[in-house]
Biopython code that builds the backbone (N, CA, C, O; Angstrom):
import numpy as np
from Bio.PDB.StructureBuilder import StructureBuilder

atoms = [
    (1, "MET", "N", (-16.946, 15.218, 49.437)),
    (1, "MET", "CA", (-15.593, 15.362, 49.794)),
    (1, "MET", "C", (-14.639, 14.465, 48.873)),
    (1, "MET", "O", (-15.015, 13.306, 48.703)),
    (2, "LYS", "N", (-13.661, 14.796, 48.368)),
    (2, "LYS", "CA", (-12.750, 13.753, 47.587)),
    (2, "LYS", "C", (-11.599, 13.618, 48.444)),
    (2, "LYS", "O", (-10.983, 14.593, 48.873)),
    (3, "ILE", "N", (-11.275, 12.309, 48.722)),
    (3, "ILE", "CA", (-10.209, 11.950, 49.542)),
    (3, "ILE", "C", (-9.277, 10.964, 48.643)),
    (3, "ILE", "O", (-9.772, 10.062, 47.967)),
    (4, "LEU", "N", (-8.030, 11.196, 48.694)),
    (4, "LEU", "CA", (-7.125, 10.235, 47.920)),
    (4, "LEU", "C", (-6.364, 9.445, 49.071)),
    (4, "LEU", "O", (-6.012, 9.993, 50.116)),
    (5, "ALA", "N", (-6.164, 8.233, 48.807)),
    (5, "ALA", "CA", (-5.304, 7.304, 49.467)),
    (5, "ALA", "C", (-4.123, 6.922, 48.722)),
    (5, "ALA", "O", (-4.243, 6.183, 47.746)),
    (6, "VAL", "N", (-2.878, 7.401, 49.128)),
    (6, "VAL", "CA", (-1.773, 7.329, 48.159)),
    (6, "VAL", "C", (-0.712, 6.467, 48.675)),
    (6, "VAL", "O", (-0.317, 6.559, 49.837)),
    (7, "CYS", "N", (-0.217, 5.580, 47.777)),
    (7, "CYS", "CA", (1.007, 4.798, 48.084)),
    (7, "CYS", "C", (1.924, 4.923, 46.857)),
    (7, "CYS", "O", (1.559, 5.570, 45.875)),
    (8, "GLY", "N", (3.077, 4.323, 46.910)),
    (8, "GLY", "CA", (4.071, 4.323, 45.814)),
    (8, "GLY", "C", (3.445, 3.987, 44.528)),
    (8, "GLY", "O", (3.502, 4.772, 43.581)),
    (9, "PHE", "N", (2.835, 2.821, 44.454)),
    (9, "PHE", "CA", (2.304, 2.291, 43.146)),
    (9, "PHE", "C", (0.717, 2.365, 42.898)),
    (9, "PHE", "O", (0.194, 2.121, 41.811)),
    (10, "GLY", "N", (0.049, 2.724, 44.024)),
    (10, "GLY", "CA", (-1.411, 2.917, 43.888)),
    (10, "GLY", "C", (-2.130, 1.495, 43.871)),
    (10, "GLY", "O", (-3.224, 1.386, 43.318)),
    (11, "VAL", "N", (-1.557, 0.487, 44.435)),
    (11, "VAL", "CA", (-2.176, -0.853, 44.313)),
    (11, "VAL", "C", (-2.442, -1.407, 45.752)),
    (11, "VAL", "O", (-3.574, -1.254, 46.211)),
    (12, "GLY", "N", (-1.548, -1.999, 46.449)),
    (12, "GLY", "CA", (-1.548, -2.567, 47.587)),
    (12, "GLY", "C", (-2.035, -1.805, 48.783)),
    (12, "GLY", "O", (-3.204, -1.877, 49.161)),
    (13, "SER", "N", (-1.080, -1.039, 49.402)),
    (13, "SER", "CA", (-1.165, -0.417, 50.569)),
    (13, "SER", "C", (-2.240, 0.720, 50.468)),
    (13, "SER", "O", (-2.867, 1.082, 51.463)),
    (14, "SER", "N", (-2.417, 1.240, 49.289)),
    (14, "SER", "CA", (-3.318, 2.433, 49.243)),
    (14, "SER", "C", (-4.889, 1.886, 49.281)),
    (14, "SER", "O", (-5.827, 2.508, 49.778)),
    (15, "MET", "N", (-4.959, 0.666, 48.685)),
    (15, "MET", "CA", (-6.205, 0.031, 48.684)),
    (15, "MET", "C", (-6.678, -0.363, 50.199)),
    (15, "MET", "O", (-7.848, -0.253, 50.564)),
    (16, "VAL", "N", (-5.616, -0.835, 51.035)),
    (16, "VAL", "CA", (-5.947, -1.038, 52.453)),
    (16, "VAL", "C", (-6.446, 0.354, 53.042)),
    (16, "VAL", "O", (-7.524, 0.477, 53.625)),
    (17, "LEU", "N", (-5.586, 1.339, 52.837)),
    (17, "LEU", "CA", (-5.922, 2.656, 53.372)),
    (17, "LEU", "C", (-7.265, 3.138, 52.837)),
    (17, "LEU", "O", (-8.068, 3.657, 53.613)),
    (18, "LYS", "N", (-7.509, 3.006, 51.689)),
    (18, "LYS", "CA", (-8.994, 3.333, 51.173)),
    (18, "LYS", "C", (-9.992, 2.724, 51.877)),
    (18, "LYS", "O", (-10.962, 3.373, 52.268)),
    (19, "MET", "N", (-9.856, 1.382, 52.116)),
    (19, "MET", "CA", (-11.016, 0.697, 52.832)),
    (19, "MET", "C", (-11.096, 1.188, 54.301)),
    (19, "MET", "O", (-12.202, 1.239, 54.837)),
    (20, "THR", "N", (-10.112, 1.507, 54.898)),
    (20, "THR", "CA", (-10.093, 2.090, 56.271)),
    (20, "THR", "C", (-10.846, 3.514, 56.295)),
    (20, "THR", "O", (-11.699, 3.846, 57.118)),
    (21, "LEU", "N", (-10.359, 4.286, 55.228)),
    (21, "LEU", "CA", (-10.913, 5.555, 55.200)),
    (21, "LEU", "C", (-12.456, 5.561, 54.769)),
    (21, "LEU", "O", (-13.212, 6.413, 55.234)),
    (22, "ASP", "N", (-12.884, 4.628, 53.903)),
    (22, "ASP", "CA", (-14.295, 4.466, 53.679)),
    (22, "ASP", "C", (-15.043, 4.105, 54.999)),
    (22, "ASP", "O", (-16.115, 4.634, 55.294)),
    (23, "LYS", "N", (-14.448, 3.217, 55.741)),
    (23, "LYS", "CA", (-15.061, 2.706, 57.111)),
    (23, "LYS", "C", (-15.187, 3.944, 58.005)),
    (23, "LYS", "O", (-16.278, 4.167, 58.529)),
    (24, "VAL", "N", (-14.159, 4.758, 58.217)),
    (24, "VAL", "CA", (-13.999, 5.936, 58.900)),
    (24, "VAL", "C", (-15.150, 7.011, 58.657)),
    (24, "VAL", "O", (-15.846, 7.530, 59.529)),
    (25, "ALA", "N", (-15.200, 7.230, 57.304)),
    (25, "ALA", "CA", (-16.079, 8.224, 56.636)),
    (25, "ALA", "C", (-17.490, 7.868, 57.021)),
    (25, "ALA", "O", (-18.281, 8.735, 57.392)),
    (26, "ARG", "N", (-17.822, 6.532, 56.932)),
    (26, "ARG", "CA", (-19.063, 5.988, 57.180)),
    (26, "ARG", "C", (-19.501, 6.193, 58.747)),
    (26, "ARG", "O", (-20.614, 6.573, 59.109)),
    (27, "GLU", "N", (-18.446, 5.877, 59.567)),
    (27, "GLU", "CA", (-18.674, 6.095, 61.062)),
    (27, "GLU", "C", (-18.963, 7.427, 61.428)),
    (27, "GLU", "O", (-19.826, 7.685, 62.268)),
    (28, "LEU", "N", (-18.227, 8.379, 60.792)),
    (28, "LEU", "CA", (-18.360, 9.845, 61.020)),
    (28, "LEU", "C", (-19.566, 10.462, 60.280)),
    (28, "LEU", "O", (-19.884, 11.623, 60.536)),
    (29, "GLY", "N", (-20.242, 9.743, 59.385)),
    (29, "GLY", "CA", (-21.386, 10.269, 58.768)),
    (29, "GLY", "C", (-20.907, 11.268, 57.548)),
    (29, "GLY", "O", (-21.671, 12.180, 57.233)),
    (30, "ILE", "N", (-19.766, 11.124, 56.919)),
    (30, "ILE", "CA", (-19.237, 11.801, 55.926)),
    (30, "ILE", "C", (-19.481, 11.329, 54.637)),
    (30, "ILE", "O", (-19.150, 10.173, 54.371)),
    (31, "LYS", "N", (-20.074, 12.125, 53.682)),
    (31, "LYS", "CA", (-20.077, 11.627, 52.444)),
    (31, "LYS", "C", (-18.909, 11.960, 51.687)),
    (31, "LYS", "O", (-18.617, 13.110, 51.359)),
    (32, "ALA", "N", (-18.173, 10.824, 51.387)),
    (32, "ALA", "CA", (-16.824, 10.995, 50.816)),
    (32, "ALA", "C", (-16.624, 10.066, 49.605)),
    (32, "ALA", "O", (-17.143, 8.950, 49.637)),
    (33, "ASP", "N", (-15.959, 10.429, 48.622)),
    (33, "ASP", "CA", (-15.541, 9.694, 47.512)),
    (33, "ASP", "C", (-14.078, 9.415, 47.746)),
    (33, "ASP", "O", (-13.274, 10.342, 47.653)),
    (34, "VAL", "N", (-13.672, 8.158, 48.055)),
    (34, "VAL", "CA", (-12.358, 7.791, 48.340)),
    (34, "VAL", "C", (-11.770, 7.012, 47.227)),
    (34, "VAL", "O", (-12.343, 6.054, 46.710)),
    (35, "GLU", "N", (-10.583, 7.464, 46.870)),
    (35, "GLU", "CA", (-9.916, 6.838, 45.654)),
    (35, "GLU", "C", (-8.456, 6.524, 46.112)),
    (35, "GLU", "O", (-7.786, 7.299, 46.793)),
    (36, "ASN", "N", (-8.027, 5.276, 45.655)),
    (36, "ASN", "CA", (-6.578, 4.922, 45.948)),
    (36, "ASN", "C", (-5.850, 5.229, 44.647)),
    (36, "ASN", "O", (-6.461, 5.155, 43.581)),
    (37, "THR", "N", (-4.601, 5.563, 44.696)),
    (37, "THR", "CA", (-3.783, 5.956, 43.555)),
    (37, "THR", "C", (-2.305, 6.009, 43.934)),
    (37, "THR", "O", (-1.929, 5.973, 45.105)),
    (38, "ASP", "N", (-1.467, 6.097, 42.855)),
    (38, "ASP", "CA", (-0.104, 6.196, 43.128)),
    (38, "ASP", "C", (0.364, 7.618, 43.304)),
    (38, "ASP", "O", (-0.421, 8.532, 43.048)),
    (39, "ILE", "N", (1.551, 7.862, 43.711)),
    (39, "ILE", "CA", (1.954, 9.223, 44.004)),
    (39, "ILE", "C", (2.050, 10.119, 42.880)),
    (39, "ILE", "O", (1.754, 11.305, 43.019)),
    (40, "SER", "N", (2.462, 9.622, 41.716)),
    (40, "SER", "CA", (2.591, 10.465, 40.518)),
    (40, "SER", "C", (1.215, 10.858, 40.103)),
    (40, "SER", "O", (1.041, 12.020, 39.734)),
    (41, "SER", "N", (0.227, 10.028, 40.122)),
    (41, "SER", "CA", (-1.107, 10.345, 39.692)),
    (41, "SER", "C", (-1.722, 11.446, 40.696)),
    (41, "SER", "O", (-2.423, 12.378, 40.301)),
    (42, "ALA", "N", (-1.422, 11.256, 41.854)),
    (42, "ALA", "CA", (-2.048, 12.078, 42.990)),
    (42, "ALA", "C", (-1.586, 13.431, 42.826)),
    (42, "ALA", "O", (-2.355, 14.360, 43.076)),
    (43, "LYS", "N", (-0.444, 13.633, 42.443)),
    (43, "LYS", "CA", (0.006, 15.032, 42.232)),
    (43, "LYS", "C", (-0.818, 15.823, 41.118)),
    (43, "LYS", "O", (-0.940, 17.048, 41.113)),
    (44, "ALA", "N", (-1.334, 15.003, 40.230)),
    (44, "ALA", "CA", (-2.117, 15.819, 39.124)),
    (44, "ALA", "C", (-3.697, 15.634, 39.380)),
    (44, "ALA", "O", (-4.490, 16.111, 38.569)),
    (45, "MET", "N", (-4.127, 14.961, 40.474)),
    (45, "MET", "CA", (-5.554, 14.797, 40.604)),
    (45, "MET", "C", (-6.109, 15.798, 41.580)),
    (45, "MET", "O", (-5.433, 16.209, 42.523)),
    (46, "GLN", "N", (-7.416, 16.211, 41.337)),
    (46, "GLN", "CA", (-8.255, 17.020, 42.209)),
    (46, "GLN", "C", (-8.610, 16.304, 43.474)),
    (46, "GLN", "O", (-9.109, 15.187, 43.338)),
    (47, "ALA", "N", (-8.428, 16.786, 44.728)),
    (47, "ALA", "CA", (-8.852, 16.289, 45.841)),
    (47, "ALA", "C", (-9.060, 17.216, 46.948)),
    (47, "ALA", "O", (-8.556, 18.331, 46.817)),
    (48, "ASP", "N", (-9.768, 16.936, 48.109)),
    (48, "ASP", "CA", (-9.834, 17.909, 49.110)),
    (48, "ASP", "C", (-8.743, 17.647, 50.281)),
    (48, "ASP", "O", (-8.343, 18.525, 51.045)),
    (49, "VAL", "N", (-8.349, 16.352, 50.293)),
    (49, "VAL", "CA", (-7.349, 15.934, 51.189)),
    (49, "VAL", "C", (-6.783, 14.609, 50.727)),
    (49, "VAL", "O", (-7.392, 13.828, 49.996)),
    (50, "ILE", "N", (-5.441, 14.401, 51.264)),
    (50, "ILE", "CA", (-4.644, 13.222, 50.825)),
    (50, "ILE", "C", (-4.334, 12.562, 52.160)),
    (50, "ILE", "O", (-4.158, 13.239, 53.172)),
    (51, "PHE", "N", (-4.272, 11.294, 52.153)),
    (51, "PHE", "CA", (-3.684, 10.468, 53.228)),
    (51, "PHE", "C", (-2.754, 9.505, 52.580)),
    (51, "PHE", "O", (-3.040, 8.965, 51.512)),
    (52, "THR", "N", (-1.623, 9.283, 53.230)),
    (52, "THR", "CA", (-0.484, 8.643, 52.709)),
    (52, "THR", "C", (0.354, 8.080, 53.841)),
    (52, "THR", "O", (-0.055, 8.077, 55.002)),
    (53, "SER", "N", (1.555, 7.596, 53.471)),
    (53, "SER", "CA", (2.621, 7.119, 54.468)),
    (53, "SER", "C", (3.475, 8.280, 54.851)),
    (53, "SER", "O", (3.553, 9.326, 54.206)),
    (54, "ASN", "N", (4.156, 7.986, 56.041)),
    (54, "ASN", "CA", (5.181, 9.102, 56.334)),
    (54, "ASN", "C", (6.237, 9.210, 55.375)),
    (54, "ASN", "O", (6.734, 10.325, 55.218)),
    (55, "GLU", "N", (6.713, 8.136, 54.631)),
    (55, "GLU", "CA", (7.715, 8.185, 53.595)),
    (55, "GLU", "C", (7.333, 9.019, 52.399)),
    (55, "GLU", "O", (8.224, 9.528, 51.719)),
    (56, "LEU", "N", (6.017, 9.194, 52.092)),
    (56, "LEU", "CA", (5.642, 9.959, 50.976)),
    (56, "LEU", "C", (4.993, 11.272, 51.256)),
    (56, "LEU", "O", (4.668, 12.029, 50.341)),
    (57, "SER", "N", (4.804, 11.544, 52.498)),
    (57, "SER", "CA", (4.025, 12.781, 52.861)),
    (57, "SER", "C", (4.823, 13.952, 52.469)),
    (57, "SER", "O", (4.237, 14.858, 51.876)),
    (58, "ALA", "N", (6.125, 14.062, 52.726)),
    (58, "ALA", "CA", (6.910, 15.262, 52.473)),
    (58, "ALA", "C", (6.960, 15.578, 51.016)),
    (58, "ALA", "O", (6.918, 16.758, 50.667)),
    (59, "GLU", "N", (7.050, 14.596, 50.117)),
    (59, "GLU", "CA", (7.014, 14.801, 48.681)),
    (59, "GLU", "C", (5.753, 15.339, 48.238)),
    (59, "GLU", "O", (5.716, 16.205, 47.363)),
    (60, "LEU", "N", (4.566, 14.812, 48.869)),
    (60, "LEU", "CA", (3.283, 15.235, 48.377)),
    (60, "LEU", "C", (3.015, 16.660, 48.833)),
    (60, "LEU", "O", (2.562, 17.497, 48.051)),
    (61, "LYS", "N", (3.317, 16.953, 50.201)),
    (61, "LYS", "CA", (3.167, 18.211, 50.763)),
    (61, "LYS", "C", (3.804, 19.439, 49.876)),
    (61, "LYS", "O", (3.346, 20.575, 49.758)),
    (62, "SER", "N", (4.961, 18.900, 49.302)),
    (62, "SER", "CA", (5.693, 19.952, 48.386)),
    (62, "SER", "C", (5.183, 20.067, 46.951)),
    (62, "SER", "O", (5.586, 20.922, 46.163)),
    (63, "SER", "N", (4.233, 19.103, 46.664)),
    (63, "SER", "CA", (3.779, 19.048, 45.220)),
    (63, "SER", "C", (2.272, 19.423, 45.119)),
    (63, "SER", "O", (1.860, 19.766, 44.011)),
    (64, "VAL", "N", (1.393, 19.390, 46.193)),
    (64, "VAL", "CA", (0.034, 19.690, 46.137)),
    (64, "VAL", "C", (-0.358, 20.817, 46.965)),
    (64, "VAL", "O", (0.404, 21.299, 47.803)),
    (65, "LYS", "N", (-1.508, 21.237, 46.750)),
    (65, "LYS", "CA", (-2.110, 22.511, 47.495)),
    (65, "LYS", "C", (-3.123, 22.053, 48.485)),
    (65, "LYS", "O", (-3.848, 22.891, 49.021)),
    (66, "VAL", "N", (-3.224, 20.880, 48.749)),
    (66, "VAL", "CA", (-4.346, 20.263, 49.626)),
    (66, "VAL", "C", (-3.690, 19.820, 50.824)),
    (66, "VAL", "O", (-2.473, 19.646, 50.752)),
    (67, "PRO", "N", (-4.338, 19.584, 52.030)),
    (67, "PRO", "CA", (-3.781, 18.962, 53.193)),
    (67, "PRO", "C", (-3.337, 17.596, 53.113)),
    (67, "PRO", "O", (-4.168, 16.791, 52.693)),
    (68, "VAL", "N", (-2.139, 17.147, 53.448)),
    (68, "VAL", "CA", (-1.638, 15.835, 53.540)),
    (68, "VAL", "C", (-1.473, 15.206, 54.819)),
    (68, "VAL", "O", (-0.763, 15.800, 55.630)),
    (69, "TYR", "N", (-1.998, 14.109, 55.153)),
    (69, "TYR", "CA", (-1.927, 13.529, 56.393)),
    (69, "TYR", "C", (-1.121, 12.221, 56.381)),
    (69, "TYR", "O", (-1.495, 11.355, 55.590)),
    (70, "ALA", "N", (-0.105, 11.987, 57.132)),
    (70, "ALA", "CA", (0.485, 10.777, 57.146)),
    (70, "ALA", "C", (-0.019, 9.798, 58.145)),
    (70, "ALA", "O", (-0.293, 10.199, 59.276)),
    (71, "VAL", "N", (-0.164, 8.547, 57.821)),
    (71, "VAL", "CA", (-0.736, 7.420, 58.482)),
    (71, "VAL", "C", (0.254, 6.438, 58.595)),
    (71, "VAL", "O", (0.845, 6.010, 57.603)),
    (72, "LYS", "N", (0.509, 5.997, 59.891)),
    (72, "LYS", "CA", (1.436, 4.892, 60.126)),
    (72, "LYS", "C", (0.943, 3.562, 59.926)),
    (72, "LYS", "O", (1.583, 2.764, 59.240)),
    (73, "LYS", "N", (-0.258, 3.228, 60.527)),
    (73, "LYS", "CA", (-0.941, 2.052, 60.344)),
    (73, "LYS", "C", (-2.184, 2.178, 59.586)),
    (73, "LYS", "O", (-3.151, 2.717, 60.126)),
    (74, "TYR", "N", (-2.265, 1.694, 58.272)),
    (74, "TYR", "CA", (-3.319, 1.781, 57.430)),
    (74, "TYR", "C", (-4.435, 1.030, 57.774)),
    (74, "TYR", "O", (-5.509, 1.404, 57.302)),
    (75, "MET", "N", (-4.416, 0.006, 58.526)),
    (75, "MET", "CA", (-5.452, -0.780, 59.015)),
    (75, "MET", "C", (-6.109, -0.357, 60.434)),
    (75, "MET", "O", (-7.114, -0.896, 60.899)),
    (76, "ASP", "N", (-5.359, 0.730, 61.069)),
    (76, "ASP", "CA", (-5.765, 1.146, 62.278)),
    (76, "ASP", "C", (-6.788, 2.272, 62.170)),
    (76, "ASP", "O", (-6.498, 3.457, 62.002)),
    (77, "ALA", "N", (-8.161, 1.712, 62.300)),
    (77, "ALA", "CA", (-9.187, 2.741, 62.091)),
    (77, "ALA", "C", (-9.181, 3.882, 63.084)),
    (77, "ALA", "O", (-9.621, 4.981, 62.745)),
    (78, "ASN", "N", (-8.676, 3.655, 64.357)),
    (78, "ASN", "CA", (-8.574, 4.760, 65.260)),
    (78, "ASN", "C", (-7.643, 5.804, 64.839)),
    (78, "ASN", "O", (-7.910, 7.001, 64.945)),
    (79, "GLU", "N", (-6.540, 5.348, 64.358)),
    (79, "GLU", "CA", (-5.500, 6.323, 63.852)),
    (79, "GLU", "C", (-6.005, 7.276, 62.697)),
    (79, "GLU", "O", (-5.891, 8.500, 62.633)),
    (80, "VAL", "N", (-6.662, 6.299, 61.691)),
    (80, "VAL", "CA", (-7.163, 7.118, 60.584)),
    (80, "VAL", "C", (-8.263, 8.110, 60.986)),
    (80, "VAL", "O", (-8.308, 9.240, 60.502)),
    (81, "LYS", "N", (-9.174, 7.644, 61.911)),
    (81, "LYS", "CA", (-10.232, 8.390, 62.386)),
    (81, "LYS", "C", (-9.641, 9.666, 62.965)),
    (81, "LYS", "O", (-10.120, 10.743, 62.608)),
    (82, "GLU", "N", (-8.618, 9.625, 63.848)),
    (82, "GLU", "CA", (-8.014, 10.735, 64.498)),
    (82, "GLU", "C", (-7.526, 11.867, 63.414)),
    (82, "GLU", "O", (-7.677, 13.080, 63.557)),
    (83, "LYS", "N", (-6.917, 11.216, 62.312)),
    (83, "LYS", "CA", (-6.248, 12.164, 61.259)),
    (83, "LYS", "C", (-7.479, 12.913, 60.525)),
    (83, "LYS", "O", (-7.486, 14.103, 60.212)),
    (84, "MET", "N", (-8.503, 11.994, 60.315)),
    (84, "MET", "CA", (-9.701, 12.587, 59.637)),
    (84, "MET", "C", (-10.404, 13.622, 60.451)),
    (84, "MET", "O", (-10.887, 14.597, 59.875)),
    (85, "GLN", "N", (-10.503, 13.484, 61.769)),
    (85, "GLN", "CA", (-11.083, 14.457, 62.687)),
    (85, "GLN", "C", (-10.226, 15.692, 62.724)),
    (85, "GLN", "O", (-10.747, 16.802, 62.836)),
    (86, "ASP", "N", (-8.836, 15.517, 62.626)),
    (86, "ASP", "CA", (-7.981, 16.619, 62.570)),
    (86, "ASP", "C", (-8.260, 17.500, 61.351)),
    (86, "ASP", "O", (-8.289, 18.725, 61.475)),
    (87, "TYR", "N", (-8.476, 16.870, 60.125)),
    (87, "TYR", "CA", (-8.713, 17.421, 58.855)),
    (87, "TYR", "C", (-10.133, 18.139, 59.032)),
    (87, "TYR", "O", (-10.262, 19.310, 58.677)),
    (88, "LEU", "N", (-11.003, 17.550, 59.486)),
    (88, "LEU", "CA", (-12.391, 18.157, 59.548)),
    (88, "LEU", "C", (-12.354, 19.354, 60.456)),
    (88, "LEU", "O", (-13.065, 20.323, 60.190)),
    (89, "ALA", "N", (-11.570, 19.349, 61.510)),
    (89, "ALA", "CA", (-11.502, 20.566, 62.424)),
    (89, "ALA", "C", (-10.969, 21.713, 61.658)),
    (89, "ALA", "O", (-11.375, 22.854, 61.882)),
    (90, "THR", "N", (-9.962, 21.419, 60.650)),
    (90, "THR", "CA", (-9.470, 22.625, 59.918)),
    (90, "THR", "C", (-10.488, 23.276, 58.957)),
    (90, "THR", "O", (-10.456, 24.470, 58.656)),
    (91, "ILE", "N", (-11.352, 22.426, 58.522)),
    (91, "ILE", "CA", (-12.433, 23.013, 57.605)),
    (91, "ILE", "C", (-13.726, 23.456, 58.300)),
    (91, "ILE", "O", (-14.615, 23.997, 57.642)),
    (92, "GLY", "N", (-13.849, 23.238, 59.607)),
    (92, "GLY", "CA", (-14.924, 23.537, 60.227)),
    (92, "GLY", "C", (-15.998, 22.587, 60.355)),
    (92, "GLY", "O", (-17.143, 22.903, 60.678)),
    (93, "GLY", "N", (-15.548, 21.228, 60.054)),
    (93, "GLY", "CA", (-16.628, 20.204, 59.919)),
    (93, "GLY", "C", (-16.799, 19.461, 61.242)),
    (93, "GLY", "O", (-17.642, 18.570, 61.346)),
]
sb = StructureBuilder()
sb.init_structure("model")
sb.init_model(0)
sb.init_chain("A")
sb.init_seg("    ")
for serial, (resi, resn, name, xyz) in enumerate(atoms, 1):
    if name == "N":
        sb.init_residue(resn, " ", resi, " ")
    sb.init_atom(name, np.array(xyz, "f"), 0.0, 1.0, " ", f" {name:<3s}", serial, name[0])
structure = sb.get_structure()
């Protein structure tokens, strides 16, 4: 599974989100390739799902064909885990 962690510039906050996504994927036993990137690059990349901020989610949802989940607190593993489980439920995982 390819997961993108997206922020405006693809550096700071997306790296924090990537680390939380990696942790959650391990906890859930999911084999995932998590990559952090900026919003412009994310629009052109292949992925199964995208996690980002509330501020960027609308723009991404209108630009990509994969599910986009908005996360309020990037370091909150419980919030990220809940969003990941929502995604997994949609794909029957």
